[in-house]
N, C-alpha and C positions, 0 to 999 in steps of 0.2 A: 520521475520514478513512479511506475504503476504498481499496484498491488491488488490482489483479489480479496474480497471481503472474507471469504472462507479461510484464507491464509491468516488474515488478521485475527480472526476468531480462534484459530489454532495456536497462534504465537503469543498473543497477549494473555498473560495469566489472569484468571478470574480470582481476585483476592477477596471476594466477598462471599457471603453464603447464598448468593443468588442461584437459582436453578439455571441450567443451560439456556432455556428459552428466555428467561429474564435477562441473562447476560447478553444474549444475541440481540434482544430488543434494545438494550442500553447502548450497545456498540452501534447499532443501526441509527439510533437517535443522535449519537455524537457525530457520525458520518454525515447525516443530514444537516446538522448544525454547521459543520465545516464547509459543506457544499454551499449552503445558503450564505455563509460569510465570505465566499469567494476564495477560500484558502485551498479548497480541493474541487475537483470536477469529477462528476460521475461519468464513467465511460460505459461501453457496452458490457453485457454479461457480468454484472455485479463487480466491475472493476472500478477502481478509483485512482486518481493521479493528482499530485500537487499541481497547482495552477502556475507555478513558476519555479525555476531552479533556486532562486534566492530563498523562497519559503521552504523548499525541500532541504537546502543546506542548513538553514536556521534550525529547523526541527531536528534534523539528523545530528547536528553538532550539540544540541541541547541535551541529548541522551548520554548519560555517562558511558564511558568506554566499556566498562565491564558489562553493563546491561546490553549495549549494542552487540558485543560478542555473543552473549547468550541468545539474543534475538536472531542474529545471523545463523547460528548453529541450529536453532529451532526451525527457522525458515528453510534452511537447506534440507533438513530432515523431512519437513513437510513436503517440499518440492520433490524429493526422492519418492515419497509415498504417493504423490499425486502428480505424476509426470504429464498428464494431459493439460494441466494448467501452465506448465512451463512451455509446452509445445504450442499452445495458443498464442503466447506472447512472442514466440520466436520470429514470426514474420510480420509483427505489427509494431514498428518503432513508435516511441513516445512522440508526441507532437513537437517537443523541442528538438528532437533528433531530426524530424522531417524538416524543420526550419533551418537547421544547420546545413542539411544536405542541399536545400534550395539555395542558400546563400553562397555555397561553394561553386555552384554552377555559373554564377553571374560573372 
């Protein structure tokens, strides 16, 4: 699963009294930590992806259902307001999807 940093900043609520710039710096720091730990990989144009489907599933399933619904709704609204981001991903399958496609051809 890929996501854009800008979408993450729009979807994740800022529950502190931080300024938007401080919040953005904090999120960037956390993303760097996850990349350095091998949990996520940085892709082109400020995009990130989980390094494996198991990690994605673990993180996804650890989020309470009610919170996931809220994030899905907020993400859908963000994508409606920012269609260029959705269009960029349309023709670029995730690395795991490319791998599945190659395996089918054998």
